[in-house]
TIDREN-526436 format. One record per residue (C-alpha): residue in one letter; z, x, y. Coordinates in steps of 0.001 Angstrom, whole numbers, padded with zeros to 6 digits, always signed. Layout:
N
AZXY/...
***
This chain:
541
M+040860+018004+037181/S+039058+015578+034886/S+038144+012171+036223/P+040335+009301+035012/I+038930+007027+032328/P+038166+003571+033744/L+040496+000826+032632/A+037555-001363+031614/A+036227+001348+029268/T+039699+001853+027782/A+040084-001874+027224/T+036639-002071+025609/A+037387+000807+023239/S+040733-000696+022355/G+039105-004046+021686/L+036514-002431+019417/R+039225-000630+017428/S+041225-003812+017106/S+038156-005754+015955/Y+037282-003049+013424/Q+040843-002953+012057/R+040936-006751+011764/D+037582-006859+009963/H+038617-003995+007692/H+041892-005720+006812/I+040076-008965+006010/T+037518-007120+003890/M+040198-005259+001916/Q+042147-008473+001389/R+039048-010196+000038/L+038307-007242-002218/R+041813-007311-003656/G+041659-011064-004122/E+038313-010820-005938/K+039680-008125-008242/V+042728-010185-009101/R+040557-013251-009713/L+038333-011165-011996/L+041382-010023-013986/Y+042576-013577-014542/D+039077-014909-015281/N+038572-012281-017998/L+042044-012696-019544/W+041371-015393-022137/Q+039004-013510-024399/P+040975-010213-024623/V+044269-012031-025219/L+042812-014092-028046/S+041123-010972-029442/S+044479-009197-029242/L+046163-011944-031272/L+043383-011782-033860/A+043686-007995-034078/G+047457-008359-034415/G+046999-010774-037302/L+044641-008393-039056/L+047116-005546-038548/V+049882-007668-040084/V+047706-008312-043120/A+046878-004598-043426/M+050514-003490-043100/W+052050-006294-045208/P+052255-004277-048459/V+054036-001267-046927/A+055967-002468-043866/D+059229-004387-043590/I+058276-008075-043518/A+060929-009090-040994/L+060008-006216-038693/L+056311-007009-039056/L+056765-010709-038308/G+059112-009952-035427/W+056536-007652-033882/F+053765-010245-034207/I+055976-013004-032752/A+056727-010793-029734/L+052982-010179-029291/A+052293-013909-029521/I+055009-014751-026964/I+053724-012168-024475/S+050145-013363-024983/G+051133-016988-024504/L+052981-016219-021297/R+049970-014336-019977/L+047719-017286-020754/L+050073-019693-019034/L+050135-017405-016006/A+046317-017369-015927/Q+046174-021160-016190/R+048580-021567-013301/F+046665-019032-011221/K+043396-020935-011623/R+044968-024137-010324/L+045935-022540-007020/P+043769-022673-003854/A+041740-019557-003077/R+044023-018602-000174/Q+047147-018554-002354/Q+045370-016612-005091/Q+045042-013664-002695/R+048798-013154-002527/Q+050029-009788-003701/R+052564-011229-006186/W+049866-012472-008536/L+048668-008928-009085/R+052234-007777-009787/W+052786-010546-012345/F+049504-009749-014035/A+050432-006039-014190/M+053843-006891-015675/G+052148-008974-018395/A+049644-006175-019146/I+052402-003550-019351/A+054508-005772-021591/S+051571-006356-023898/G+050851-002612-023980/C+054458-001846-024829/V+054402-004337-027704/W+051265-002718-029089/G+052750+000737-028526/A+055857-000310-030461/S+053659-000890-033487/G+052817+002824-033397/L+056528+003591-033783/L+057714+000765-036025/L+054763+000421-038401/F+053835+004100-038775/S+054305+005188-042403/H+053823+008830-043454/D+053414+007907-047081/H+050460+005510-046668/P+047424+007192-045047/G+045235+004075-045395/Q+047653+001963-043376/I+047983+004753-040809/A+044181+004794-040441/A+044114+000995-040017/L+046892+001183-037414/S+045097+003958-035509/I+041809+002061-035526/V+043393-001163-034266/L+045322+000593-031489/A+042219+002550-030395/G+040196-000665-030331/I+042839-002499-028305/S+042920+000421-025831/A+039131+000442-025482/G+039063-003324-025020/G+041751-003117-022359/V+039672-000583-020419/T+036689-002918-020290/T+038710-005948-019138/L+041416-004412-016927/S+039513-001717-015018/A+039011-003966-011999/V+042396-002504-010981/W+042499+000981-012419/W+046239+001498-012463/V+046718-001755-014372/A+044319-000549-017090/I+046119+002804-017361/S+049518+001061-017440/F+048252-000968-020402/V+046648+001935-022327/L+049330+004620-021967/P+052153+002687-023730/I+049757+001997-026616/L+048416+005484-027318/L+051326+007777-026370/P+053690+006696-029192/L+050943+007009-031780/K+049969+010436-030468/L+053590+011614-030624/Q+053918+010368-034196/F+050965+012488-035302/M+052171+015507-033360/F+055705+015303-034813/Q+054376+014951-038381/G+053601+018667-038296/S+050713+018935-040741/P+047447+020564-039616/L+045570+017294-040122/S+048094+015267-038135/L+048028+017840-035341/L+044253+017615-035266/I+044401+013820-035101/G+046988+014076-032324/L+044703+016347-030318/M+041839+013932-030898/L+044025+011129-029566/V+044701+013241-026467/L+040976+013671-026013/F+040429+009963-026617/L+043089+009101-024031/G+041412+011352-021463/L+038074+009755-022201/I+039620+006299-021890/M+041110+007165-018507/A+037848+008642-017204/T+035874+005645-018435/S+038350+003279-016870/R+038058+005106-013571/R+034279+004871-013669/F+034435+001169-014540/S+036891+000631-011705/R+034534+002206-009173/T+031583+000218-010467/I+033534-003034-010317/H+034788-002161-006839/D+031239-001565-005611/N+030009-004809-007166/I+032825-006837-005651/A+032320-005163-002264/L+028664-006105-002457/R+029542-009685-003324/V+032023-009909-000448/S+029379-008752+002030/M+026731-011146+000711/A+027520-013830+003270/A+026909-011456+006161/R+023784-010096+004489/E+022436-013559+003865/A+022893-014321+007545/Q+021025-011137+008409/L+018266-012064+005971/R+017921-015481+007549/E+017716-013878+010971/S+015145-011378+009709/E+013125-014170+008110/S+013210-016097+011378/R+011955-013062+013288/Y+009183-012432+010772/R+008099-016054+010913/S+007964-015821+014697/I+005750-012724+014457/F+003734-014325+011650/H+002864-017398+013710/Q+002552-015770+017144/S+000739-012570+016114/P-002596-011843+017866/L-003837-010617+014464/G-004542-012613+011353/V-001865-012417+008641/L-002534-013322+005023/H-000214-013546+001999/F-001517-013348-001562/D+000056-013240-005022/A-000374-010777-007892/Q-003600-012532-008955/G-005155-012197-005492/Q-004726-015893-004673/V-004059-016785-001036/T-000598-018307-000680/D-000122-018439+003089/C-001778-017478+006380/N-001175-017874+010094/S-003197-019895+012554/K-004856-016829+014075/L-006548-016033+010752/L-007886-019589+010554/D-009357-019118+014048/I-010924-015776+013059/L-012555-017163+009921/G-013284-020594+011347/I-011874-022415+008339/E-009273-025078+007627/R-005946-024127+006088/S-006395-026435+003096/K-009656-024699+002182/L-008237-021180+002483/L-004938-021681+000627/G-005478-021150-003080/Y-008673-019168-002555/R-008963-016409-005191/M-010081-013157-003619/L-010611-011489-007007/D-013071-014043-008389/R-016618-012940-009169/S-017926-015255-006469/A-015702-013591-003850/D-016728-010678-001652/Q-016533-007631-003940/D-015600-005227-001159/V-012645-007431-000275/A-011786-007757-003964/R-011762-003968-004256/A-009359-003675-001314/V-007070-006325-002850/K-007086-004475-006197/D-006232-001213-004433/A-003277-002923-002747/L-002018-004380-006037/E-002560-001177-008036/K-002089+001640-005511/G-000021-000031-002790/S-002645-000202-000027/G-006270-001142+000499/Y-008737-001268+003389/Y-011764-003378+004161/E-014158-003239+007089/G-017351-005209+007355/T-018862-008608+007974/Y-016904-011004+005814/R-018475-014240+004711/L-016615-016951+002850/P-018468-018768+000052/K-020783-021488+001396/A-020405-020072+004929/S-023634-019505+006839/V-022197-017029+009348/G-020042-013979+008619/T-017251-012533+010733/P-017018-008788+011484/L-013454-007801+010732/R-011261-005119+009274/A-008228-005745+007090/F-005287-003632+005949/F-003949-004768+002567/N-000465-003749+001402/G+001268-004527-001865/V+004678-006202-001949/H+007239-005267-004618/S+010121-007309-005932/A+013706-006068-006115/S+012906-004777-009612/N+009950-002791-008214/Q+007399-005143-009765/M+004222-005865-007814/V+004399-009535-006877/G+001560-009790-004377/G+000710-008483-000960/V+000094-009076+002713/A-002999-008380+004795/I-003264-007732+008535/I-006710-008790+009728/E-008407-007904+013022/D-011478-009632+014403/F-014171-007007+014992/T-016748-009293+016585/E-016459-007865+020091/R-016101-004308+018842/K-019144-004624+016597/R-021110-006059+019482/S-020059-003154+021700/E-020848-000628+018963/A-024258-002199+018452/I-024977-001982+022181/I-023882+001660+022307/Y-025954+002453+019229/R-029046+000795+020700/Q-028599+002672+023938/A-028203+005986+022087/Y-031001+005619+019547/Y-033545+003126+020912/D-035916+003022+023828/A-034836+000414+026356/L-038381-000635+027298/T-040192-000866+023965/D-037174-001337+021668/L-038600+001382+019428/P-036472+004272+018101/N-036247+007123+020608/R-036785+010860+020178/R-033232+011433+018907/L-033371+008888+016105/F-036894+009920+015082/I-035989+013592+014792/E-032839+012765+012814/R-034886+010626+010421/L-037553+013303+009966/E-034907+015972+009415/A-033200+013769+006802/V-036512+013293+004970/C-037038+017041+004855/N-033509+017659+003576/E-032903+014882+001058/Q-033314+015691-002630/A-034946+012327-003320/S-037978+013493-001330/S-039122+015942-004039/Q-041898+013586-005188/R-042950+012362-001763/G-045439+013349+000861/G-045831+012167+004415/L-047522+012364+007750/V-046357+012623+011338/M-048601+011397+014142/F-048424+012233+017862/M-050214+009935+020272/D-050590+009246+023945/M-052711+006728+025801/D-055861+007828+027618/R-056008+006914+031298/F-052393+005778+031323/K-051801+007399+034714/L-054815+005533+036080/V-053364+002222+034896/N-050073+003013+036595/D-051735+004063+039822/T-054169+001149+040072/L-052309-001773+038479/G-048724-000683+039145/H-045820+000428+037056/A-045165-003084+035774/A-048620-003109+034184/G-047910+000354+032781/D-044730-000923+031213/D-046538-003922+029741/L-049083-001538+028236/L-046358+000544+026599/V-044697-002571+025151/E-047995-003816+023749/V-048704-000401+022205/A-045251-000474+020589/R-045910-003912+019079/R-049282-002830+017685/L-047731+000274+016201/E-045019-001808+014526/S-047661-004059+012988/C-049066-001047+011123/L-045787+000114+009643/R-045009-000231+005986/K-041539-000294+004434/G-039821+003012+005160/D-042155+004037+008015/M-040989+004606+011558/A-042623+004541+014979/A-040863+005881+018057/R-041454+006446+021745/L-040762+010003+022821/S-041270+009719+026575/G-043773+008286+029019/D-046858+007228+027039/E-046135+009530+024097/F-045511+007863+020748/V-044896+009275+017271/L-045184+007786+013823/L-043703+008816+010469/A-045218+007500+007231/L-044198+008365+003664/F-046244+008297+000459/D-045139+008495-003171/M-047366+011473-003915/T-047519+015206-003262/E-051034+016169-004435/A-052824+017539-001357/E-056169+015845-001928/T-054715+012412-002680/L-052257+012706+000194/D-055056+013632+002633/T-057089+010630+001542/Q-054201+008187+001904/A-053167+009671+005243/A-056699+009476+006648/R-056996+005839+005585/Y-053623+005044+007105/M-054505+006714+010405/E-057785+004847+010630/T-055826+001595+010344/V-053516+002705+013145/Q-056448+003791+015314/Q-058167+000446+014881/A-054953-001423+015734/L-054454+000538+018951/A-058092+000528+020071/G-059484-002347+022034/E-058561-004101+025239/Y-055075-004868+026532/R-054154-007852+028690/L-052582-006408+031846/E-051995-008255+035118/N-054187-011186+034026/R-057105-008933+033231/W-058372-007138+030185/V-058217-003352+030351/E-059622-000983+027790/V-057164+001806+026974/T-057758+004147+024043/P-055313+006412+022199/S-055622+010114+021490/M-053927+010902+018206/G-053168+013950+016139/Y-051411+014049+012818/T-050308+016439+010093/C-049513+015976+006419/F-046505+017573+004746/D-044733+017864+001419/A-041263+016357+001880/A-039756+018752-000674/A-040751+021857+001313/C-040983+020974+004970/N-039349+021981+008213/H-039065+019131+010637/G-039562+021391+013656/D-042793+022823+012245/V-044060+019372+011307/L-043506+018048+014824/K-045185+021087+016358/Q-048235+020728+014109/A-048686+017047+014995/D-048316+017888+018668/I-050988+020624+018377/A-053345+018187+016619/M-052919+015651+019414/Y-053551+018341+022025/Q-056782+019208+020209/A-057798+015515+020242/K-057160+015322+023998/T-059171+018486+024553/E-062209+017090+022755/G-062244+013854+024761/R-060790+010327+024744/A-060165+008119+021697/R-060064+011005+019277/L-058156+011306+015995/R-057573+014781+014618/R-055716+016150+011592/Y-053901+019441+012064/Q-055672+022570+010865/P-054241+026100+011046/W-057040+027261+013334/M-055841+024827+016008/R-052705+026909+016538/D-054794+030022+017068/E-057054+028140+019477/I-054132+026983+021562/N-052630+030465+021610/K-055958+031813+022820/R-056229+029277+025638/V-052663+029878+026723/A-053249+033598+026800/E-056398+033163+028929/Q-054728+030798+031414/A-051411+032640+031687/P-051570+036240+030420/N-047869+036838+031040/L-046686+033945+028840/P-045657+034742+025230/V-048134+033741+022541/D-046913+031337+019807/R-046844+033144+016506/
***
């Protein structure tokens, strides 16, 4: 057995149905009232046009038609038209509530039908088989009146059809009863024309109905728009992100307070600022152009306003805004302050790629740089050198003066190395007291490169030689260095590093404070020593 439906739920459902039916009834009543008002508002021009067309028809039929009959027909048309105009005048004087009464639609329909019957009577009374020119004039006038009635009466479809049918049916029957092939053809064309008129009227009626329904719902939609605008304004002002409005020329039209805080600027100075000017940030200008041309744009970087000494790391999403006619009228930007994120990224980057003690690049960054030099196409006309170095007696300094003195020594070595660097060079700390240096030269000839490299290394050796101030005393610490030269267009970074390391090992073997350039025989010498000291170890080929 199914559970009984709660009374509260039943009452709620009933109340919803009642509310829907009441709203639907009100909506339909307003729709009908608007249609009737449209019929009366558009009555003056077609009625006057009908009288003018009737006068022209009288002139055209005057030579062939009975004068009394012709004048009687026109007087009847004038009386019906006058009554319709008086009815429209009275309707307009009524309050809007009384205009919605059903009787006004009935009276309008009676006037339209009467007018249609009068025009249809002309197809019977004024039709003359012996005068084709007058028949053509009559047919043209009646077709024009029918077409005009469709355009002005289709707000209520059945009223338009009730006006058109009495006009065209008598004329169609006259042609059909005439019996000639031409008249039959014209009659069939009138049938086709009548069908087209009815279909057109139906389409007009639906269009008018949709337009009036839209107009009736405008009040509710305007209220919704005001509510939506209020919500957007609340988000606009309370958003934790910066919001910026700009027009189709890239000029700032509005912004929220958060954006002013991000940029550190006053509202009066930001409003009216042209983001597409030549003096503006070109990356931002490009993002604004993308938004206006493609619908969206993106910017990320350190943004600096003109005359500002400090920039602000931020990212911005630009989106174009279209009008109701799908024309680009401007855009909106959502802006996020990247200051903290950039600071965090910089810290992470330093930790990943730089030595914490000496602040020099570490092994990872150095190898990536050397590998890039060996792989980039722009290096085809460049040569270079890589130097390996460690400090003689570094362990003795650590053991006698302490690790703090050892750290001070490494920092001082790093600073002296940096003082020797030219633009594009790099020095790095690999580990312990091992340092490396990469220098590039705009030459590839072996002899010239060897000369420049030797001169460069002598400068480095002189900078690193000499005494160091450690623990309030001067200590003499010398470097042992080995280096190799390479052609950047045909190098392997692993081989280059190994050659420099072998050269440094040779310098250490020969004694302290030595500088040696890699020679192929050094590899063989090392392989020989390794084989003598450890026969079971593989020999480097």
